[in-house]
N, C-alpha and C positions, 0 to 999 in steps of 0.2 A: 504494500500500500504506500503510495507516494502522496505527500502533502505539499501543495504549492501555496506560497504566501507572497502576495504583493504588498509592499510596505511603503507608505509615504512617510519617510523618516525626517524628523526635525531634531534639533538639539535637545529639546525638553519633552518631546512627545512623539508618538507615532500612531498612524492609522493603518490597520491591517485588513486586507481582503484575502481570505484563504479558503481552500477547498480540499476535501479528502476525496481521492479518486474512487474510493469504495462505494460511496453513495452519491457523489456529485453535488452535494449541497454546498452552496457558497455562503460563507459567513463573514461577518464584519466585527471588528473589535478595535477599541481605542486604549492606548496605554500612556500613562503619564510616567516619565522616567524617574521622578522624585517620589511619587506616592505609590505607584503600582509595582508589583514584583515581576519585572520583565523576564527574568530567568525562569520563574515558575511557569509563566505562560508558555514559553517555547519548550520547556522540559516535559510538558504533557504529551508532546507528539513523539511517536515512535516510528521507526522505519526510516525511509528516505524522506528527508525534509529539505526543500529548496526555498530559500528566503531571498527575494529579489528587491532591490531598492536603488535609488539614484545615488551617484557618487556624492559624498559629503565630507567636509573636513573634520566633522565631529563624530564620525561613525566607527572609529577604530575600536572603542570599547565594545560596541555592538558586534562587530565582526569577530572579536576575540571570544565573546560570550557564545556566539553560534558555533565557533570552532570547538570550544570546550564541550559543548553538548553533542558534537558530532554532526551538526547540520551543515548544509552547503550555503554559503553566502555569495550571492551573485550581485555584483555592483554594475550598474548600467550607466551608459553615457547620457547625462542629463539633457544635453542638447537634442540628441536623437529621440529621446523619449518625449520631450516637449514638442518636437516636430510632428509627432504622430497623434497628437490630440485631435479629436473630432468635434469638440465643443468649445465654444468661447467661454463658457462658465468654468470656473476653477475653484475647487475646494479640496480638502484633504481626502474626502471619500472618493471623489472622481479620480484624483491622482493615483490612489491605491488601486482602484478598479482598472485604470489604464495599465499600470505595471503588471497587475495580475493577468489581464487579457493578453498582453504581449508575451508573458511567460507561458501561458497555456498554448498559444499559437506558435510557440517556438520562434518568436520574432524579437525577443528581448535583446537589446544592443549591449551585450555584456562586454566589459572592458577588462584588460589584464590587471591583476593585482600583484604587487611585489611580495616576496616572502617576508616573514617576520624578521629574519636576520638582516635582510636588505633594508627594511624600514628602520631598524635600530641604527644601523651604520649611517644611513643618510640623515637620520635625526641628529646624530652626533656631529656630522659634518656641517649641518645647518646651524647647530648650536655654536660650534666653533666660529663659523662665519659671522654670526651675530656678535659674539664676543670681540672679534677682531674689529668689526665696525664700531663698536662702542669704544674700544681702545684707541682707534684712530681719531674719534671725536675728542677724547681726552687729550691725546697728544697735540692735536691742533689747538686746543685751549691753552695748553702749556706753552706752545710756541707763541701764541698771541700775547700771553702774559710776559714772556721773555722779551718780545719786541717792544712791549709797552715800557719796559725798563731799559731799553737800549741795548739788549743782548741778542745777537743773531748767530746761532750756532748750527742751525738747520738740523741735519740728521744726527749731529754729535751732542745735541742738547741732553739726551737721556743716557749718555755714557757716564762712566764714573767721574771723569774729569769735568764733563759738561754739567752734571748735577751739582758738583762742588761750586762751580762758578755761578750756577743758577741760584743756589741757596744763599750765596754771599751777596746777591743782588739786592739793593735797597728798594723796597716797594712800599706802597701804601698799605695800611692795615687790611683793607678789603682784598687787595691782590695778594698779600702775604697769606691770608687765610685760604684763598683759592689755590695758591701754589702748594701749600702743605696738603690740602685735601686731594687735589688732582694727582700729586705724586704718590700719595698713599693708594689711591684708586688704581693708578696704572700698574703699581706693583702687584696688587691683588689680581688684576686682569691678566698680567703676565703669568702668574702662577696657575690661574684657571685654564688659560690657553695651553700651557705646557702640559697640564694634566690630561686635557682632552686629546692632545696630540699623542701623548704616550699611550693612551687607550686605543687610539686609532692605529698606531704602530703595532701594538700587540695583536689587534684583530687582523692586520695585514700579514703578519708572519705566518708562513706555511701555506699561504694561498698562492697556488701556481699561476692563476690568472693575473693576480696583482704583480707577481714577480716578472711575468712575461711583458706586461705593459710598462714596467719600470725600465726595461731595456731601451725604450724609446727616449731620445733626447728631450729633456724638459719635463718628463713625466715622473712625478714623485709619488709617495704613498697616498696623499690626499686625492690627487687627480685620478690615480689608478683605482682607488677604492670607489670613488664616485662613479667612474665609468663602469666598473664591474657590476655594482649593485643598482645602477640605473638601467643598464641595458640587459642584464641577465634575465632569462636566457637569451643569448644572441640569436639562437635558432628561430626565434619568432619573427625576425626580420629577413625578408627575402633578398635584399641587396643592401649594399653600402649606402645607396641613396636614401633608403628607408631609414637607416640609422641617422643620417645627417638631418633628415626632415624631423625625426623624433626628437632630436636634440635642439631643433630650432635654428640650425646653422645653414640651412639652404637659402639661396637668394629668392626673393619674391619677384614673380614675373608680372609685368604690366604691359601686355602686348595687345595690339589691335591691328587687324588687316596685315599689311606688310611691315608695320613698325613693330620691332621687338625691343623691349626695354626691360632690363633687370635692375631691381632696386637693392635695398639692404636685406639682411637676413630676416627671417620670419619671427624669430624670438619666441617660438612655440616651445612648450615643454618646460623643463626645469631651468630656472635662471642660474642655479648653483653650478650645474655642469657646464654651462656656457662661460661663466666667470672663470672657472678653473681651467678650461681649455684655452681661453684667451691668455690667462696668466702663464700657462705652459708654453704657449706660442712665443710670448715675449722672452721666456727663459731660454727657449730653443735657439732663437736668433743670436743669442750671446755665445752659444756653444758651437753652432754649426755654421761655417763660413758660407757654404753654398745656399743654405736656407736664408742666411742673412742677406745675401745678394738678391735672392728672389723676393724677399720681403721689401727691400728698398726699391726694387723695380716696381712693385705694386704700389708703394707709397707715391712714387714719382708719377705713376699713371693715374691713380685714383685720388690722390691727395691725402694729406695727413690730418688726423683729428685735431692736432695742434700745430700751428705753423712754426712755432719756435720751441726749442727744447724737446725733452722727452715727454711722452704722454703720461698722464697721471697713473695709469695702470702700470707702466714701466717703472716709474719712480717709486711706487709703493710696493713693488713686488717683493724685494728682498726683506723689507721690514715687516710686511704683513704676512707673506706666505713663503717663509724660508724653506718649507718642506715640499711645496708644490712644484 
């Protein structure tokens, strides 16, 4: 006996349309996540249970609950589900009915879901990325305070010698308080970033896929881990062009009649993987002479994002992503 459930899932509640194939009776139910026992409702079903719902950023606990109960969780493409609506009226009951109808007709637009291990590692990578962004803002604030006092040390400001000169700088009481607080915060952020990097290094050890990717110039443990756990399993892509499109690195075409025009990249998919790949590219042109020549030929033909000096991504690479 198979049980099919179409769920209109929200952060605080869900509306369910479900059916047992033994008698064909369609039933409806509503659950409040804070007041009702969600586990008990789904635990009452035995045998094969398929629960389908739209992709949501708050559904991870629900997917884990279904997995613990041995049920199948099918996550659908929200845009494709919305496109198949037949009525202009919209409410939770109709949305649950639509998902259930698509499930029964074998038309549910199911999307691929990463494994639990991949989600964990990508979560750590995003956490580190946020810490680095906060640390960059703190460093910029310290540079601003130093310039206010007439001290310009650029990248040497937070070295041991630079800190000594910075601490000896005569500042107003307000700026002196900020200097002490920002320096303490940047020390804490350095420790947290180091701890996350050590954990990522530990998880990368023994993974042959990561080791193989690290043989490429400019690819370190961060980029290789992000690639492996974003694209795994690679067999689901039929060609390298599909991989490029999935990462949002393919150019956008704007063509009409005989006029063919290619624009910038689509920026679809994960922003983190694109950031790390661009950082890896900047690291590569420093190591490989032939790739550096190719890069500057492209810059000459396409133009540089900054007319003078190095780009901000190049400047920040060594300080922000030494492992990438």
